[in-house]
Each structure stands twice: as C-alpha cells, then as structure tokens.
C-alpha positions, 0 to 999 in steps of 0.5 A: 297431162299437158306438158308445160314448155315455158322457158326459164325467162318466161317463168321469171317474167310471168311468175317470179317477178310479180311475186318479188314486186308484190313483196317489195323487191322492185327491179332497180332501173339504171344505176340508181341504188336506193336505200329502200329494198330493190332487186337486180337481175343477172347480178355478176358474182365471182362465180357467175351471174345470180338470177336475182340479188335482193338489196337493202341499204346498199348491201346484198341480203338475198340471192334467188336462183330461178328455174323454169316452172317444170323444174323443182327448185328444191335441189338447186339451192346449191347454185344460190349458195355458190353465187352468194360466196361470189358476191363482191365483198364491198356489196356483202351484207356480212360473211356467214361462213363464206356466204356473203348474203344471209338469205338464199332462195330457189324457186320456179315461181310455183314452189317458193 
C-alpha cells in the first residue's frame, strides 16, 4: 500500500477546487462580489478562518471544511459548524439555531 503524503493545500488545489469549480462555485478574485454563486477561501469568521465559504446573493450559504486526502472528513464537520456560528451576521444567510449558513460540508476531495 502506497502512503499518500499529499498536503491539505495540495488536496484542496488538486481535488477539491476543481469539484467546486465544476459545481459552479468559482473562486472570487479581488474584491468583486457578484450576484452569481462564488466561493472564497480562508474566509475570516469570529471562530477562525473557514477553508471555503460558498456565497449566493451576497450571503454565505455554505461552509466547507477541507482535509488532506488521507484524513476522513466524517468526523470534522464540527469544524464547519464552528465556523458557521462565527460568520459575520451581515453576511449570514439566516440564523439556524446559531448557525449562520444553512449548509455545512467537510471533504477530503474523495469523500464528499
């Protein structure tokens, strides 16, 4: 069995980013905030930076926590939940029992 020592950053660039792009969540460049769906990376929250924030109509609708390919994402959804609770209220889609985004995800690029 070959050990995969791919870093989280490489997993994000090689495995996760292309899937987000294909699903229509293109990376926002610069300060431009479009009306169409887009994503930001390392989105600052009150609870630390979220790996990805998914935006629609100037509101965060999803938080994605990324892990390197050798880490199973099933047990890290709590991180996405923590970041969701820390989203700036002015960017929050709504308040779902303290969560400020309706969708929370965790992935290693293989398990989604």
